[in-house]
C-alpha positions as CSV (number, residue, x, y, z in Angstrom):
1,M,82.0,110.9,38.4
2,D,82.5,109.8,42.0
3,K,79.7,109.5,44.6
4,K,80.5,112.9,46.2
5,E,80.2,114.7,42.8
6,Q,77.0,112.8,42.1
7,A,75.6,113.7,45.5
8,I,76.4,117.4,45.0
9,N,74.9,117.4,41.5
10,L,71.8,115.7,42.7
11,F,71.4,118.2,45.6
12,N,72.0,121.2,43.3
13,E,69.7,119.9,40.5
14,G,66.7,120.2,42.9
15,N,68.0,123.3,44.7
16,G,68.1,121.4,48.0
17,I,65.1,119.2,47.2
18,L,65.5,115.5,46.5
19,R,63.0,113.2,44.7
20,L,62.8,109.8,46.4
21,K,62.1,106.4,44.9
22,P,59.4,104.2,46.6
23,T,60.9,101.9,49.2
24,W,58.9,98.7,49.7
25,V,59.4,96.4,52.7
26,P,58.1,92.9,53.3
27,R,57.3,91.2,56.6
28,S,57.2,87.4,56.9
29,F,54.7,87.5,59.8
30,C,52.3,90.0,58.2
31,R,49.6,89.9,55.5
32,P,49.2,92.8,53.1
33,G,46.1,95.0,53.4
34,K,46.6,96.2,49.8
35,R,45.9,99.8,50.4
36,I,49.4,101.3,49.7
37,K,48.8,101.5,45.9
38,L,51.2,98.7,45.0
39,H,50.0,96.7,42.0
40,P,48.1,93.6,43.1
41,D,50.5,91.3,41.2
42,D,53.5,92.7,43.2
43,Y,52.6,92.2,46.8
44,Y,54.5,88.9,46.8
45,V,57.1,89.8,44.2
46,L,60.0,89.1,46.6
47,G,58.9,85.5,47.1
48,L,56.7,83.7,49.7
49,K,59.7,83.1,52.0
50,R,60.3,86.8,52.4
51,G,56.6,87.5,52.9
52,G,54.1,90.0,51.5
53,I,54.9,93.6,51.1
54,D,52.8,95.5,53.6
55,E,55.0,98.5,54.3
56,R,56.4,101.5,52.4
57,W,59.2,103.3,54.2
58,L,59.6,107.0,53.7
59,S,62.7,109.2,54.0
60,S,64.5,106.2,55.5
61,T,68.2,105.7,56.2
62,T,67.3,102.8,58.5
63,W,67.9,99.2,57.4
64,A,64.9,96.9,57.9
65,E,65.8,94.0,60.1
66,N,64.1,91.1,58.3
67,G,66.4,88.2,59.1
68,P,69.4,86.6,57.3
69,D,68.0,86.9,53.8
70,T,67.5,90.7,54.0
71,P,69.2,92.7,51.2
72,E,71.7,95.2,52.5
73,D,69.5,98.1,51.2
74,E,66.1,96.9,52.4
75,G,64.2,99.8,53.9
76,L,66.7,102.4,52.7
77,S,65.4,105.3,50.5
78,Y,67.1,106.2,47.2
79,A,67.2,109.8,45.9
80,V,66.8,109.9,42.1
81,S,67.7,112.5,39.5
82,K,64.9,114.1,37.4
83,D,65.7,111.9,34.5
84,G,65.8,108.8,36.8
85,K,69.3,107.8,35.7
86,T,71.2,108.6,38.9
87,Q,70.2,106.9,42.1
88,I,72.0,107.5,45.5
89,L,71.0,106.2,48.9
90,L,69.6,109.0,51.1
91,R,71.9,107.6,53.9
92,D,74.9,108.2,51.6
93,L,73.7,111.7,50.8
94,V,73.4,112.5,54.5
95,D,77.0,111.2,55.1
96,I,78.3,113.4,52.2
97,L,76.2,116.5,52.5
98,Q,75.8,116.5,56.3
99,G,74.5,119.8,57.7
100,D,73.8,121.1,54.2
101,L,71.1,118.5,53.9
102,I,69.6,118.0,57.3
103,G,70.9,121.0,59.2
104,E,74.1,121.5,61.2
105,Q,72.6,121.1,64.6
106,L,70.8,117.9,63.9
107,Y,73.8,116.4,62.1
108,N,76.2,117.3,64.9
109,K,73.9,115.7,67.4
110,Y,73.2,112.4,65.6
111,H,75.6,112.2,62.6
112,R,72.7,110.7,60.7
113,W,69.1,111.4,59.7
114,P,67.6,110.1,62.9
115,M,64.0,109.3,61.8
116,F,61.9,107.7,59.1
117,S,58.2,107.2,58.5
118,K,56.2,104.5,56.9
119,F,52.9,103.4,55.6
120,F,52.1,100.2,57.5
121,D,49.3,98.3,55.8
122,N,48.3,94.9,57.4
123,A,45.1,93.0,56.7
124,G,44.7,92.0,60.3
125,P,45.9,93.3,63.7
126,L,49.5,92.8,64.8
127,P,50.5,91.0,67.9
128,H,50.8,92.9,71.2
129,H,54.4,93.9,70.9
130,I,57.0,96.3,72.2
131,H,59.8,98.6,71.0
132,H,62.8,98.8,73.4
133,R,63.8,101.9,75.3
134,D,67.3,103.2,75.0
135,E,68.8,101.3,77.9
136,H,67.7,98.0,76.4
137,A,68.2,98.8,72.7
138,K,71.8,99.9,73.5
139,R,72.6,96.3,74.6
140,V,72.1,95.1,71.1
141,G,73.8,98.1,69.4
142,S,70.7,100.1,68.6
143,S,68.5,103.0,69.7
144,G,65.2,103.1,71.4
145,K,62.2,103.6,69.2
146,P,59.5,106.1,69.9
147,E,56.8,106.2,67.2
148,M,53.5,107.8,66.4
149,Y,50.5,106.7,64.4
150,F,48.1,108.6,62.1
151,F,45.3,107.1,60.1
152,P,44.8,109.0,56.8
153,S,41.3,108.6,55.3
154,Q,42.8,108.7,51.7
155,L,44.4,105.3,52.4
156,N,41.7,103.6,54.3
157,N,38.7,102.8,52.1
158,H,38.2,99.8,54.3
159,G,39.2,99.0,57.9
160,G,40.6,95.5,57.5
161,E,39.7,92.7,59.8
162,F,40.1,94.4,63.2
163,P,40.1,98.3,63.2
164,Y,40.9,98.5,66.9
165,T,44.2,98.9,68.7
166,F,45.2,97.4,72.1
167,F,47.4,99.8,74.0
168,G,49.3,99.2,77.2
169,L,47.9,97.0,80.1
170,N,44.9,97.3,82.3
171,P,45.5,99.4,85.4
172,E,44.9,96.3,87.6
173,A,47.4,94.1,85.8
174,K,50.0,92.4,87.9
175,K,53.6,91.8,86.9
176,E,53.4,88.1,87.8
177,E,50.4,87.7,85.5
178,I,52.3,89.2,82.5
179,K,55.4,87.1,83.3
180,Q,53.2,84.0,83.2
181,C,51.9,85.1,79.8
182,L,55.4,85.4,78.5
183,E,56.4,82.0,79.9
184,D,53.3,80.5,78.2
185,F,54.3,81.9,74.8
186,T,55.0,78.4,73.3
187,K,52.0,76.6,74.9
188,G,49.3,78.1,72.7
189,D,47.4,81.4,73.2
190,N,49.3,83.1,76.0
191,H,46.2,85.3,76.8
192,L,48.2,88.5,76.9
193,L,45.3,90.5,75.4
194,D,43.2,89.5,78.5
195,H,45.3,92.1,80.4
196,S,44.9,94.9,77.9
197,Q,42.2,97.2,76.4
198,A,41.3,97.9,72.8
199,Y,40.5,101.4,71.4
200,K,38.4,102.1,68.4
201,I,40.5,103.9,65.8
202,D,39.0,107.0,64.2
203,L,40.4,108.1,60.8
204,D,42.5,111.3,60.6
205,T,43.5,111.0,64.2
206,G,46.7,109.6,65.9
207,W,48.4,108.1,68.9
208,D,51.8,108.6,70.5
209,V,53.5,105.3,71.3
210,P,56.7,105.8,73.3
211,P,59.2,102.9,73.6
212,G,58.4,100.5,76.4
213,I,54.6,100.6,75.6
214,L,52.9,97.4,74.6
215,H,50.6,97.8,71.5
216,A,48.7,95.6,69.1
217,P,48.1,97.9,66.0
218,A,44.7,97.9,64.2
219,S,44.2,96.6,60.7
220,L,44.2,100.1,59.3
221,C,46.7,101.6,56.9
222,T,48.8,103.7,59.3
223,Y,51.3,106.5,58.7
224,E,54.0,106.0,61.3
225,P,56.7,108.7,61.9
226,Q,59.3,107.2,64.2
227,F,62.9,107.3,65.4
228,A,65.5,105.6,63.2
229,S,65.5,102.2,64.7
230,D,63.9,98.8,64.0
231,V,64.0,97.1,67.4
232,Y,61.0,95.2,68.6
233,A,59.8,92.0,70.3
234,M,56.5,90.2,69.9
235,Y,54.9,89.3,73.3
236,Q,51.6,87.8,72.0
237,S,51.8,84.2,70.7
238,I,48.7,83.7,68.6
239,L,46.6,86.3,66.7
240,P,42.8,86.3,66.7
241,N,42.8,84.7,63.2
242,G,44.8,81.7,64.5
243,Q,48.1,82.9,63.1
244,C,51.0,81.6,65.2
245,L,54.2,83.5,65.9
246,D,57.6,81.9,66.1
247,E,59.3,82.0,69.6
248,S,62.3,83.8,68.0
249,L,60.2,86.9,67.8
250,L,59.6,86.9,71.5
251,W,63.3,87.2,72.0
252,K,64.0,89.5,69.1
253,N,66.6,92.2,70.0
254,T,67.3,90.5,73.4
255,P,71.0,90.2,74.3
256,K,72.2,86.7,73.9
257,E,73.0,86.4,77.6
258,E,69.4,87.3,78.5
259,I,67.6,84.8,76.2
260,G,65.4,82.6,78.4
261,N,65.2,85.3,81.1
262,Y,61.6,86.3,81.4
263,D,62.3,88.8,84.0
264,Y,64.4,90.7,81.4
265,L,61.4,90.7,79.0
266,L,59.3,92.1,81.9
267,D,61.9,94.8,82.5
268,V,61.6,96.0,78.9
269,I,58.1,97.0,79.7
270,D,57.7,100.6,81.0
271,W,55.3,99.4,83.7
272,D,53.9,102.7,85.0
273,A,53.2,104.0,81.5
274,N,51.5,100.8,80.5
275,V,49.1,100.7,83.4
276,D,48.3,104.4,83.2
277,K,44.5,104.7,83.9
278,D,44.5,107.9,81.8
279,F,46.3,106.3,78.8
280,K,44.1,107.8,76.1
281,K,44.3,111.3,77.7
282,H,48.1,111.1,77.5
283,H,48.6,109.6,74.1
284,F,45.6,110.3,71.8
285,M,46.2,113.1,69.2
286,K,43.6,115.1,67.2
287,P,45.0,117.4,64.4
288,I,45.8,120.9,65.7
289,V,45.5,123.7,63.1
290,I,48.6,125.8,62.8
291,I,47.3,128.2,60.1
292,K,44.2,128.1,57.9
293,N,43.2,130.6,55.2
294,E,41.6,130.7,51.8
295,K,44.6,129.0,50.1
296,Y,45.8,126.3,52.5
297,C,45.6,124.6,55.9
298,E,48.5,123.3,57.9
299,E,48.1,121.1,61.0
300,W,50.2,119.3,63.5
301,I,49.1,115.6,63.4
302,C,52.0,114.0,65.4
303,Y,53.2,116.2,68.1
304,L,53.6,114.5,71.5
305,C,57.2,113.2,70.9
306,N,60.3,115.4,71.2
307,K,62.3,113.4,68.7
308,V,59.9,113.0,65.8
309,C,56.9,115.0,64.6
310,A,54.6,115.4,61.5
311,K,52.3,117.8,59.8
312,R,49.4,117.6,57.3
313,L,49.4,120.3,54.6
314,T,46.3,120.9,52.4
315,I,46.5,123.2,49.4
316,Y,43.1,124.2,48.1
317,P,42.2,123.9,44.4
318,G,43.9,126.5,42.1
319,A,46.0,127.9,45.0
320,K,49.7,128.8,44.8
321,V,51.5,129.2,48.1
322,T,55.0,129.5,49.6
323,I,55.5,127.2,52.7
324,K,58.4,127.7,55.1
325,D,59.6,125.3,57.8
326,E,62.4,125.4,60.2
327,A,63.8,121.9,59.8
328,A,64.5,119.4,57.1
329,Y,61.7,117.0,56.3
330,G,60.4,114.3,54.0
331,L,57.0,114.5,52.4
332,I,54.5,112.0,50.8
333,M,51.5,112.9,48.7
334,L,48.1,111.7,49.7
335,Q,45.9,113.5,47.2
336,G,46.1,115.8,44.2
337,H,48.7,117.0,41.7
338,G,50.6,120.2,40.9
339,K,54.1,121.6,41.3
340,L,56.7,121.7,44.1
341,N,59.2,124.4,43.0
342,E,60.3,123.0,39.6
343,F,59.2,119.4,40.4
344,D,56.0,117.9,39.2
345,I,54.0,116.3,42.2
346,E,51.2,113.9,41.7
347,T,49.4,111.1,43.7
348,P,49.6,107.8,41.8
349,A,46.7,105.4,41.8
350,L,48.8,102.3,41.2
351,I,52.5,101.6,41.4
352,R,54.5,98.7,40.0
353,Y,57.4,97.4,42.1
354,G,60.5,99.3,41.0
355,Q,58.6,102.1,39.3
356,L,59.6,105.7,39.9
357,T,56.9,108.1,41.2
358,N,56.5,111.8,41.8
359,D,54.8,111.5,45.2
360,E,57.8,111.5,47.7
361,F,60.5,114.1,48.3
362,F,63.0,115.2,50.9
363,I,63.4,118.9,51.6
364,S,66.7,120.1,53.0
365,E,66.8,122.4,55.9
366,K,68.0,125.3,53.7
367,A,65.2,124.8,51.2
368,A,62.7,124.4,54.0
369,K,63.7,127.8,55.6
370,K,63.8,129.5,52.3
371,G,60.3,128.2,51.5
372,V,59.0,125.9,48.9
373,V,56.5,127.0,46.3
374,I,53.5,124.6,45.9
375,E,51.0,125.1,43.1
376,N,47.7,123.1,42.9
377,S,47.0,122.6,39.2
378,S,43.5,121.3,39.8
379,D,40.3,123.4,40.0
380,S,38.5,120.8,42.1
381,D,40.9,118.5,43.9
382,P,43.0,119.6,46.9
383,I,46.6,118.7,47.3
384,V,47.1,116.8,50.6
385,M,50.6,115.8,51.8
386,L,52.1,114.5,55.0
387,K,55.4,116.0,56.2
388,H,57.7,114.1,58.7
389,F,60.4,115.8,60.7
390,S,63.0,114.8,63.2
391,E,63.4,117.5,66.0
392,N,61.7,120.7,65.1
393,K,62.1,124.0,67.0
394,E,58.7,125.1,65.6
395,L,57.0,122.4,67.6
396,E,59.0,123.4,70.8
397,R,57.7,127.0,70.4
398,F,54.2,125.8,69.7
399,W,54.1,124.0,73.1
400,N,55.8,126.8,74.9
401,N,53.1,129.2,73.6
402,K,50.2,127.0,74.6
């Protein structure tokens, strides 16, 4: 059986719903927070050179850029058959099934699944860093990277070492001051955080982080819906715990001809957005209830970006509901167990590296519009899942009706 036949059979087996295999990603410059349910013995299973696993990528067709030793499928999601014997990259399924899987309009616009989400789980804060806007990302053959954050209480039994996030720059910051920080990257602490402000992070809330915004994420386990790109550059040289960053990360995703040009690094910064005195007002997100009744509650949790969005769905104990959506999406379970159409769904407590689970799925546009039937098998525990979308007309209508 060739790959096309396998793809069609896999799609038909789930009536437009795909079961996904967990996708684990290491980062050499990070330390695992150990809240993403990976077995304690497996966080360094890929070797110390590759670094600890502190990310699980969800519904991903995006390769993780982790240097020259990166496997060709790192960061990519696999769909698996019910018996686990057939595994196909979600990226290949999109190439083969096209609009049947993600919708004709979305496929014709991007010719790929243009988003992914992740659980990011670091023991400490990340450096103040930036994701490039389209005009800069295109120079290295990539796309700009808007992303959003949500901090689920189910994955945050502790806050790590620093549960505060620096966003942007102080309104009084001057470009020459920031350029000097960049020039001082190799001299020790470049004091970039002296020119920024930290915000206390509250669980079950979120933030919108457009490309061009400097940010130093908190040491919380974070759900991150984002555009399908992995461009970034680290602008802070030394973390509060003394961890030093290699200068190569300062110039990551910089065109070769611009390496050494600090004015280029400065230009990557969306200056007006970073020094916005009303930054929290424009970027903070509390959940917004879409519908709530005796059986379920659905909320927008990531909704300030027009390229990516996300919902939280809660099915109350013993309830059986049909949920319709207008776009294809991936989902990840946070709590509970039951049925999703003919699939078993459950929230694992502990996962070995390479183990299959029943907590992650991809819902085709056709299946989403028809509606999926979700049944909560428990008489006490709610089902809670997060749903990540690319562009979604439902969100457009929501804002038009506000």
